[in-house]
Backbone atoms as SQL, in Angstrom:
CREATE TABLE atoms (id INTEGER PRIMARY KEY, chain TEXT, resi INTEGER, resn TEXT, atom TEXT, x REAL, y REAL, z REAL);
INSERT INTO atoms VALUES
  (1, 'A', 1, 'UNK', 'N', 78.484, -19.379, -113.209),
  (2, 'A', 1, 'UNK', 'CA', 77.767, -19.640, -114.462),
  (3, 'A', 1, 'UNK', 'C', 76.665, -18.586, -114.594),
  (4, 'A', 2, 'UNK', 'N', 76.532, -17.936, -115.756),
  (5, 'A', 2, 'UNK', 'CA', 75.503, -16.917, -115.927),
  (6, 'A', 2, 'UNK', 'C', 74.109, -17.535, -115.851),
  (7, 'A', 3, 'UNK', 'N', 73.175, -16.718, -115.448),
  (8, 'A', 3, 'UNK', 'CA', 71.792, -17.180, -115.333),
  (9, 'A', 3, 'UNK', 'C', 71.221, -17.425, -116.718),
  (10, 'A', 4, 'UNK', 'N', 70.791, -18.637, -116.971),
  (11, 'A', 4, 'UNK', 'CA', 70.243, -19.009, -118.269),
  (12, 'A', 4, 'UNK', 'C', 68.884, -18.376, -118.467),
  (13, 'A', 5, 'UNK', 'N', 68.116, -18.225, -117.408),
  (14, 'A', 5, 'UNK', 'CA', 66.771, -17.668, -117.512),
  (15, 'A', 5, 'UNK', 'C', 66.791, -16.220, -117.995),
  (16, 'A', 6, 'UNK', 'N', 67.940, -15.545, -117.899),
  (17, 'A', 6, 'UNK', 'CA', 68.025, -14.158, -118.334),
  (18, 'A', 6, 'UNK', 'C', 67.988, -14.003, -119.848),
  (19, 'A', 7, 'UNK', 'N', 68.218, -15.086, -120.593),
  (20, 'A', 7, 'UNK', 'CA', 68.126, -15.006, -122.049),
  (21, 'A', 7, 'UNK', 'C', 66.706, -14.600, -122.408),
  (22, 'A', 8, 'UNK', 'N', 66.586, -13.564, -123.197),
  (23, 'A', 8, 'UNK', 'CA', 65.277, -13.030, -123.521),
  (24, 'A', 8, 'UNK', 'C', 64.557, -13.902, -124.532),
  (25, 'A', 9, 'UNK', 'N', 63.344, -14.288, -124.190),
  (26, 'A', 9, 'UNK', 'CA', 62.506, -15.024, -125.113),
  (27, 'A', 9, 'UNK', 'C', 61.070, -14.827, -124.679),
  (28, 'A', 10, 'UNK', 'N', 60.208, -14.585, -125.636),
  (29, 'A', 10, 'UNK', 'CA', 58.798, -14.457, -125.329),
  (30, 'A', 10, 'UNK', 'C', 58.094, -15.802, -125.416),
  (31, 'A', 11, 'UNK', 'N', 58.835, -16.843, -125.736),
  (32, 'A', 11, 'UNK', 'CA', 58.269, -18.180, -125.825),
  (33, 'A', 11, 'UNK', 'C', 58.282, -18.836, -124.448),
  (34, 'A', 12, 'UNK', 'N', 57.199, -19.494, -124.112),
  (35, 'A', 12, 'UNK', 'CA', 57.047, -20.091, -122.794),
  (36, 'A', 12, 'UNK', 'C', 58.048, -21.222, -122.544),
  (37, 'A', 13, 'UNK', 'N', 58.242, -22.086, -123.517),
  (38, 'A', 13, 'UNK', 'CA', 59.095, -23.263, -123.305),
  (39, 'A', 13, 'UNK', 'C', 60.551, -22.874, -123.021),
  (40, 'A', 14, 'UNK', 'N', 61.194, -22.045, -123.857),
  (41, 'A', 14, 'UNK', 'CA', 62.585, -21.683, -123.538),
  (42, 'A', 14, 'UNK', 'C', 62.704, -20.924, -122.216),
  (43, 'A', 15, 'UNK', 'N', 61.712, -20.100, -121.895),
  (44, 'A', 15, 'UNK', 'CA', 61.767, -19.351, -120.639),
  (45, 'A', 15, 'UNK', 'C', 61.687, -20.303, -119.448),
  (46, 'A', 16, 'UNK', 'N', 60.757, -21.240, -119.495),
  (47, 'A', 16, 'UNK', 'CA', 60.620, -22.216, -118.414),
  (48, 'A', 16, 'UNK', 'C', 61.863, -23.096, -118.331),
  (49, 'A', 17, 'UNK', 'N', 62.365, -23.521, -119.472),
  (50, 'A', 17, 'UNK', 'CA', 63.558, -24.356, -119.509),
  (51, 'A', 17, 'UNK', 'C', 64.753, -23.623, -118.899),
  (52, 'A', 18, 'UNK', 'N', 64.872, -22.338, -119.187),
  (53, 'A', 18, 'UNK', 'CA', 65.966, -21.547, -118.613),
  (54, 'A', 18, 'UNK', 'C', 65.905, -21.516, -117.097),
  (55, 'A', 19, 'UNK', 'N', 64.695, -21.368, -116.547),
  (56, 'A', 19, 'UNK', 'CA', 64.533, -21.379, -115.091),
  (57, 'A', 19, 'UNK', 'C', 64.897, -22.730, -114.498),
  (58, 'A', 20, 'UNK', 'N', 64.515, -23.785, -115.189),
  (59, 'A', 20, 'UNK', 'CA', 64.848, -25.137, -114.722),
  (60, 'A', 20, 'UNK', 'C', 66.359, -25.366, -114.728),
  (61, 'A', 21, 'UNK', 'N', 67.022, -24.913, -115.787),
  (62, 'A', 21, 'UNK', 'CA', 68.484, -25.068, -115.869),
  (63, 'A', 21, 'UNK', 'C', 69.149, -24.286, -114.738),
  (64, 'A', 22, 'UNK', 'N', 68.658, -23.079, -114.466),
  (65, 'A', 22, 'UNK', 'CA', 69.224, -22.288, -113.368),
  (66, 'A', 22, 'UNK', 'C', 69.057, -23.003, -112.032),
  (67, 'A', 23, 'UNK', 'N', 67.892, -23.632, -111.838),
  (68, 'A', 23, 'UNK', 'CA', 67.672, -24.373, -110.588),
  (69, 'A', 23, 'UNK', 'C', 68.645, -25.539, -110.466),
  (70, 'A', 24, 'UNK', 'N', 68.827, -26.253, -111.550),
  (71, 'A', 24, 'UNK', 'CA', 69.766, -27.377, -111.537),
  (72, 'A', 24, 'UNK', 'C', 71.199, -26.897, -111.320),
  (73, 'A', 25, 'UNK', 'N', 71.532, -25.733, -111.858),
  (74, 'A', 25, 'UNK', 'CA', 72.884, -25.206, -111.716),
  (75, 'A', 25, 'UNK', 'C', 73.197, -24.847, -110.270),
  (76, 'A', 26, 'UNK', 'N', 72.188, -24.510, -109.497),
  (77, 'A', 26, 'UNK', 'CA', 72.438, -24.153, -108.096),
  (78, 'A', 26, 'UNK', 'C', 72.544, -25.388, -107.198),
  (79, 'A', 27, 'UNK', 'N', 72.105, -26.529, -107.682),
  (80, 'A', 27, 'UNK', 'CA', 72.160, -27.760, -106.877),
  (81, 'A', 27, 'UNK', 'C', 73.569, -28.160, -106.462),
  (82, 'A', 28, 'UNK', 'N', 74.556, -28.099, -107.351),
  (83, 'A', 28, 'UNK', 'CA', 75.915, -28.497, -106.936),
  (84, 'A', 28, 'UNK', 'C', 76.478, -27.624, -105.823),
  (85, 'A', 29, 'UNK', 'N', 75.954, -26.415, -105.652),
  (86, 'A', 29, 'UNK', 'CA', 76.444, -25.556, -104.568),
  (87, 'A', 29, 'UNK', 'C', 76.160, -26.191, -103.212),
  (88, 'A', 30, 'UNK', 'N', 75.072, -26.950, -103.131),
  (89, 'A', 30, 'UNK', 'CA', 74.732, -27.623, -101.886),
  (90, 'A', 30, 'UNK', 'C', 75.591, -28.862, -101.669),
  (91, 'A', 31, 'UNK', 'N', 76.130, -29.425, -102.727),
  (92, 'A', 31, 'UNK', 'CA', 76.952, -30.629, -102.639),
  (93, 'A', 31, 'UNK', 'C', 78.185, -30.443, -103.522),
  (94, 'A', 32, 'UNK', 'N', 79.224, -29.835, -102.988),
  (95, 'A', 32, 'UNK', 'CA', 80.410, -29.500, -103.787),
  (96, 'A', 32, 'UNK', 'C', 81.087, -30.689, -104.477),
  (97, 'A', 33, 'UNK', 'N', 80.912, -31.888, -103.991),
  (98, 'A', 33, 'UNK', 'CA', 81.570, -33.033, -104.634),
  (99, 'A', 33, 'UNK', 'C', 80.982, -33.328, -106.007),
  (100, 'A', 34, 'UNK', 'N', 79.776, -32.902, -106.255),
  (101, 'A', 34, 'UNK', 'CA', 79.169, -33.128, -107.573),
  (102, 'A', 34, 'UNK', 'C', 79.420, -31.979, -108.537),
  (103, 'A', 35, 'UNK', 'N', 79.955, -30.886, -108.054),
  (104, 'A', 35, 'UNK', 'CA', 80.119, -29.683, -108.870),
  (105, 'A', 35, 'UNK', 'C', 80.934, -29.944, -110.128),
  (106, 'A', 36, 'UNK', 'N', 82.045, -30.640, -110.011),
  (107, 'A', 36, 'UNK', 'CA', 82.892, -30.892, -111.186),
  (108, 'A', 36, 'UNK', 'C', 82.180, -31.762, -112.215),
  (109, 'A', 37, 'UNK', 'N', 81.437, -32.741, -111.744),
  (110, 'A', 37, 'UNK', 'CA', 80.736, -33.649, -112.652),
  (111, 'A', 37, 'UNK', 'C', 79.604, -32.937, -113.393),
  (112, 'A', 38, 'UNK', 'N', 78.951, -32.059, -112.706),
  (113, 'A', 38, 'UNK', 'CA', 77.771, -31.399, -113.267),
  (114, 'A', 38, 'UNK', 'C', 78.151, -30.213, -114.152),
  (115, 'A', 39, 'UNK', 'N', 79.277, -29.603, -113.896),
  (116, 'A', 39, 'UNK', 'CA', 79.667, -28.378, -114.602),
  (117, 'A', 39, 'UNK', 'C', 79.684, -28.554, -116.122),
  (118, 'A', 40, 'UNK', 'N', 80.287, -29.637, -116.614),
  (119, 'A', 40, 'UNK', 'CA', 80.368, -29.863, -118.062),
  (120, 'A', 40, 'UNK', 'C', 78.981, -30.049, -118.676),
  (121, 'A', 41, 'UNK', 'N', 78.136, -30.785, -117.986),
  (122, 'A', 41, 'UNK', 'CA', 76.773, -31.012, -118.483),
  (123, 'A', 41, 'UNK', 'C', 76.005, -29.694, -118.533),
  (124, 'A', 42, 'UNK', 'N', 76.167, -28.880, -117.511),
  (125, 'A', 42, 'UNK', 'CA', 75.464, -27.593, -117.489),
  (126, 'A', 42, 'UNK', 'C', 75.975, -26.653, -118.584),
  (127, 'A', 43, 'UNK', 'N', 77.262, -26.718, -118.891),
  (128, 'A', 43, 'UNK', 'CA', 77.798, -25.900, -119.990),
  (129, 'A', 43, 'UNK', 'C', 77.143, -26.281, -121.317),
  (130, 'A', 44, 'UNK', 'N', 77.050, -27.576, -121.576),
  (131, 'A', 44, 'UNK', 'CA', 76.415, -28.041, -122.814),
  (132, 'A', 44, 'UNK', 'C', 74.943, -27.646, -122.828),
  (133, 'A', 45, 'UNK', 'N', 74.278, -27.817, -121.694),
  (134, 'A', 45, 'UNK', 'CA', 72.859, -27.467, -121.592),
  (135, 'A', 45, 'UNK', 'C', 72.657, -25.979, -121.830),
  (136, 'A', 46, 'UNK', 'N', 73.526, -25.167, -121.288),
  (137, 'A', 46, 'UNK', 'CA', 73.440, -23.722, -121.483),
  (138, 'A', 46, 'UNK', 'C', 73.590, -23.367, -122.957),
  (139, 'A', 47, 'UNK', 'N', 74.551, -23.987, -123.626),
  (140, 'A', 47, 'UNK', 'CA', 74.751, -23.732, -125.057),
  (141, 'A', 47, 'UNK', 'C', 73.535, -24.179, -125.872),
  (142, 'A', 48, 'UNK', 'N', 72.996, -25.356, -125.536),
  (143, 'A', 48, 'UNK', 'CA', 71.812, -25.852, -126.244),
  (144, 'A', 48, 'UNK', 'C', 70.625, -24.920, -126.051),
  (145, 'A', 49, 'UNK', 'N', 70.461, -24.428, -124.826),
  (146, 'A', 49, 'UNK', 'CA', 69.354, -23.514, -124.537),
  (147, 'A', 49, 'UNK', 'C', 69.514, -22.215, -125.326),
  (148, 'A', 50, 'UNK', 'N', 70.720, -21.697, -125.383),
  (149, 'A', 50, 'UNK', 'CA', 70.970, -20.471, -126.150),
  (150, 'A', 50, 'UNK', 'C', 70.633, -20.677, -127.621),
  (151, 'A', 51, 'UNK', 'N', 71.013, -21.830, -128.162),
  (152, 'A', 51, 'UNK', 'CA', 70.698, -22.147, -129.555),
  (153, 'A', 51, 'UNK', 'C', 69.199, -22.258, -129.778),
  (154, 'A', 52, 'UNK', 'N', 68.495, -22.833, -128.817),
  (155, 'A', 52, 'UNK', 'CA', 67.048, -22.959, -128.919),
  (156, 'A', 52, 'UNK', 'C', 66.377, -21.586, -128.951),
  (157, 'A', 53, 'UNK', 'N', 66.805, -20.694, -128.076),
  (158, 'A', 53, 'UNK', 'CA', 66.246, -19.342, -128.042),
  (159, 'A', 53, 'UNK', 'C', 66.514, -18.638, -129.368),
  (160, 'A', 54, 'UNK', 'N', 67.719, -18.772, -129.896),
  (161, 'A', 54, 'UNK', 'CA', 68.057, -18.141, -131.172),
  (162, 'A', 54, 'UNK', 'C', 67.220, -18.718, -132.307),
  (163, 'A', 55, 'UNK', 'N', 66.972, -20.021, -132.277),
  (164, 'A', 55, 'UNK', 'CA', 66.140, -20.651, -133.309),
  (165, 'A', 55, 'UNK', 'C', 64.713, -20.131, -133.255),
  (166, 'A', 56, 'UNK', 'N', 64.163, -20.003, -132.049),
  (167, 'A', 56, 'UNK', 'CA', 62.813, -19.458, -131.909),
  (168, 'A', 56, 'UNK', 'C', 62.753, -18.043, -132.476),
  (169, 'A', 57, 'UNK', 'N', 63.748, -17.233, -132.168),
  (170, 'A', 57, 'UNK', 'CA', 63.767, -15.849, -132.656),
  (171, 'A', 57, 'UNK', 'C', 63.885, -15.803, -134.178),
  (172, 'A', 58, 'UNK', 'N', 64.744, -16.653, -134.736),
  (173, 'A', 58, 'UNK', 'CA', 64.923, -16.692, -136.194),
  (174, 'A', 58, 'UNK', 'C', 63.630, -17.120, -136.875),
  (175, 'A', 59, 'UNK', 'N', 62.986, -18.158, -136.343),
  (176, 'A', 59, 'UNK', 'CA', 61.719, -18.620, -136.924),
  (177, 'A', 59, 'UNK', 'C', 60.637, -17.552, -136.834),
  (178, 'A', 60, 'UNK', 'N', 60.601, -16.837, -135.714),
  (179, 'A', 60, 'UNK', 'CA', 59.614, -15.767, -135.559),
  (180, 'A', 60, 'UNK', 'C', 59.828, -14.685, -136.625),
  (181, 'A', 61, 'UNK', 'N', 61.084, -14.313, -136.847),
  (182, 'A', 61, 'UNK', 'CA', 61.388, -13.293, -137.851),
  (183, 'A', 61, 'UNK', 'C', 61.045, -13.778, -139.258),
  (184, 'A', 62, 'UNK', 'N', 61.326, -15.058, -139.555),
  (185, 'A', 62, 'UNK', 'CA', 60.992, -15.608, -140.873),
  (186, 'A', 62, 'UNK', 'C', 59.482, -15.607, -141.100),
  (187, 'A', 63, 'UNK', 'N', 58.717, -16.006, -140.085),
  (188, 'A', 63, 'UNK', 'CA', 57.255, -16.022, -140.206),
  (189, 'A', 63, 'UNK', 'C', 56.711, -14.607, -140.355),
  (190, 'A', 64, 'UNK', 'N', 57.289, -13.670, -139.646),
  (191, 'A', 64, 'UNK', 'CA', 56.868, -12.271, -139.745),
  (192, 'A', 64, 'UNK', 'C', 57.104, -11.753, -141.167),
  (193, 'A', 65, 'UNK', 'N', 58.249, -12.078, -141.744),
  (194, 'A', 65, 'UNK', 'CA', 58.564, -11.651, -143.112),
  (195, 'A', 65, 'UNK', 'C', 57.586, -12.274, -144.110),
  (196, 'A', 66, 'UNK', 'N', 57.264, -13.562, -143.923),
  (197, 'A', 66, 'UNK', 'CA', 56.308, -14.224, -144.819),
  (198, 'A', 66, 'UNK', 'C', 54.933, -13.575, -144.726),
  (199, 'A', 67, 'UNK', 'N', 54.486, -13.291, -143.508),
  (200, 'A', 67, 'UNK', 'CA', 53.177, -12.656, -143.323),
  (201, 'A', 67, 'UNK', 'C', 53.150, -11.263, -143.947),
  (202, 'A', 68, 'UNK', 'N', 54.223, -10.512, -143.774),
  (203, 'A', 68, 'UNK', 'CA', 54.288, -9.177, -144.376),
  (204, 'A', 68, 'UNK', 'C', 54.247, -9.257, -145.895),
  (205, 'A', 69, 'UNK', 'N', 54.953, -10.234, -146.464),
  (206, 'A', 69, 'UNK', 'CA', 54.957, -10.390, -147.913),
  (207, 'A', 69, 'UNK', 'C', 53.563, -10.765, -148.414),
  (208, 'A', 70, 'UNK', 'N', 52.896, -11.684, -147.727),
  (209, 'A', 70, 'UNK', 'CA', 51.540, -12.082, -148.108),
  (210, 'A', 70, 'UNK', 'C', 50.594, -10.889, -148.027),
  (211, 'A', 71, 'UNK', 'N', 50.701, -10.116, -146.963),
  (212, 'A', 71, 'UNK', 'CA', 49.858, -8.926, -146.807),
  (213, 'A', 71, 'UNK', 'C', 50.105, -7.934, -147.940),
  (214, 'A', 72, 'UNK', 'N', 51.377, -7.714, -148.262),
  (215, 'A', 72, 'UNK', 'CA', 51.707, -6.784, -149.345),
  (216, 'A', 72, 'UNK', 'C', 51.168, -7.281, -150.689),
  (217, 'A', 73, 'UNK', 'N', 51.295, -8.582, -150.935),
  (218, 'A', 73, 'UNK', 'CA', 50.775, -9.152, -152.187),
  (219, 'A', 73, 'UNK', 'C', 49.260, -8.993, -152.266),
  (220, 'A', 74, 'UNK', 'N', 48.579, -9.245, -151.162),
  (221, 'A', 74, 'UNK', 'CA', 47.121, -9.113, -151.149),
  (222, 'A', 74, 'UNK', 'C', 46.697, -7.661, -151.316),
  (223, 'A', 75, 'UNK', 'N', 47.434, -6.743, -150.717),
  (224, 'A', 75, 'UNK', 'CA', 47.115, -5.316, -150.835),
  (225, 'A', 75, 'UNK', 'C', 47.255, -4.856, -152.282),
  (226, 'A', 76, 'UNK', 'N', 48.278, -5.352, -152.979),
  (227, 'A', 76, 'UNK', 'CA', 48.477, -4.961, -154.375),
  (228, 'A', 76, 'UNK', 'C', 47.385, -5.528, -155.282),
  (229, 'A', 77, 'UNK', 'N', 46.769, -6.627, -154.895),
  (230, 'A', 77, 'UNK', 'CA', 45.777, -7.260, -155.762),
  (231, 'A', 77, 'UNK', 'C', 44.374, -6.683, -155.578),
  (232, 'A', 78, 'UNK', 'N', 44.185, -5.765, -154.635),
  (233, 'A', 78, 'UNK', 'CA', 42.867, -5.161, -154.429),
  (234, 'A', 78, 'UNK', 'C', 42.659, -4.064, -155.482),
  (235, 'A', 79, 'UNK', 'N', 41.526, -4.121, -156.219),
  (236, 'A', 79, 'UNK', 'CA', 41.254, -3.070, -157.214),
  (237, 'A', 79, 'UNK', 'C', 41.095, -1.713, -156.531),
  (238, 'A', 80, 'UNK', 'N', 41.537, -0.664, -157.210),
  (239, 'A', 80, 'UNK', 'CA', 41.422, 0.698, -156.680),
  (240, 'A', 80, 'UNK', 'C', 40.256, 1.412, -157.355),
  (241, 'A', 81, 'UNK', 'N', 39.560, 2.212, -156.584),
  (242, 'A', 81, 'UNK', 'CA', 38.467, 3.017, -157.123),
  (243, 'A', 81, 'UNK', 'C', 38.987, 4.437, -157.262),
  (244, 'A', 82, 'UNK', 'N', 38.840, 4.990, -158.474),
  (245, 'A', 82, 'UNK', 'CA', 39.264, 6.366, -158.702),
  (246, 'A', 82, 'UNK', 'C', 38.042, 7.192, -159.076),
  (247, 'A', 83, 'UNK', 'N', 37.994, 8.421, -158.636),
  (248, 'A', 83, 'UNK', 'CA', 36.876, 9.316, -158.961),
  (249, 'A', 83, 'UNK', 'C', 37.183, 10.052, -160.253),
  (250, 'A', 84, 'UNK', 'N', 36.146, 10.160, -161.068),
  (251, 'A', 84, 'UNK', 'CA', 36.290, 10.909, -162.316),
  (252, 'A', 84, 'UNK', 'C', 35.166, 11.917, -162.401),
  (253, 'A', 85, 'UNK', 'N', 35.503, 13.091, -162.819),
  (254, 'A', 85, 'UNK', 'CA', 34.474, 14.122, -163.011),
  (255, 'A', 85, 'UNK', 'C', 33.894, 14.616, -161.706),
  (256, 'A', 86, 'UNK', 'N', 32.882, 15.509, -161.824),
  (257, 'A', 86, 'UNK', 'CA', 32.274, 16.118, -160.647),
  (258, 'A', 86, 'UNK', 'C', 31.102, 15.303, -160.125),
  (259, 'A', 87, 'UNK', 'N', 30.683, 14.272, -160.854),
  (260, 'A', 87, 'UNK', 'CA', 29.530, 13.488, -160.417),
  (261, 'A', 87, 'UNK', 'C', 29.871, 12.580, -159.242),
  (262, 'A', 88, 'UNK', 'N', 31.145, 12.397, -158.987),
  (263, 'A', 88, 'UNK', 'CA', 31.538, 11.541, -157.883),
  (264, 'A', 88, 'UNK', 'C', 31.534, 10.076, -158.253),
  (265, 'A', 89, 'UNK', 'N', 31.126, 9.762, -159.478),
  (266, 'A', 89, 'UNK', 'CA', 31.139, 8.363, -159.903),
  (267, 'A', 89, 'UNK', 'C', 32.575, 7.909, -160.035),
  (268, 'A', 90, 'UNK', 'N', 32.809, 6.670, -159.729),
  (269, 'A', 90, 'UNK', 'CA', 34.183, 6.164, -159.783),
  (270, 'A', 90, 'UNK', 'C', 34.342, 5.052, -160.782),
  (271, 'A', 91, 'UNK', 'N', 35.542, 4.834, -161.135),
  (272, 'A', 91, 'UNK', 'CA', 35.892, 3.725, -162.000),
  (273, 'A', 91, 'UNK', 'C', 36.809, 2.803, -161.217),
  (274, 'A', 92, 'UNK', 'N', 36.633, 1.525, -161.446),
  (275, 'A', 92, 'UNK', 'CA', 37.495, 0.544, -160.806),
  (276, 'A', 92, 'UNK', 'C', 38.671, 0.300, -161.733),
  (277, 'A', 93, 'UNK', 'N', 39.864, 0.450, -161.178),
  (278, 'A', 93, 'UNK', 'CA', 41.076, 0.175, -161.954),
  (279, 'A', 93, 'UNK', 'C', 41.758, -1.033, -161.350),
  (280, 'A', 94, 'UNK', 'N', 42.128, -1.939, -162.206),
  (281, 'A', 94, 'UNK', 'CA', 42.862, -3.114, -161.765),
  (282, 'A', 94, 'UNK', 'C', 44.299, -2.694, -161.468),
  (283, 'A', 95, 'UNK', 'N', 44.934, -3.343, -160.516),
  (284, 'A', 95, 'UNK', 'CA', 46.333, -3.018, -160.211),
  (285, 'A', 95, 'UNK', 'C', 47.214, -3.155, -161.438),
  (286, 'A', 96, 'UNK', 'N', 48.142, -2.231, -161.571),
  (287, 'A', 96, 'UNK', 'CA', 49.086, -2.272, -162.672),
  (288, 'A', 96, 'UNK', 'C', 48.564, -1.665, -163.952),
  (289, 'A', 97, 'UNK', 'N', 47.336, -1.141, -163.939),
  (290, 'A', 97, 'UNK', 'CA', 46.756, -0.551, -165.133),
  (291, 'A', 97, 'UNK', 'C', 46.801, 0.952, -165.027);
């Protein structure tokens, strides 16, 4: 069974959970009679963990996109100062004008 902890995630919970699953996966090696019983459960757990990591990554990307959009909207709403003439005096122009 592949090491679950190797799934890349910067989130503490999925990383810790992956290590725990790996520890549990090595337990049947010490007691071969339980290996068949545990194998199916570990397969489901591995799939669930992979889905959890993917969900965290998807949510992170969605939040990043929202933050970027908010930043871009706020940047567009800031008035711009333009210099006119040699006096250095500026005029404030509203966005879109």
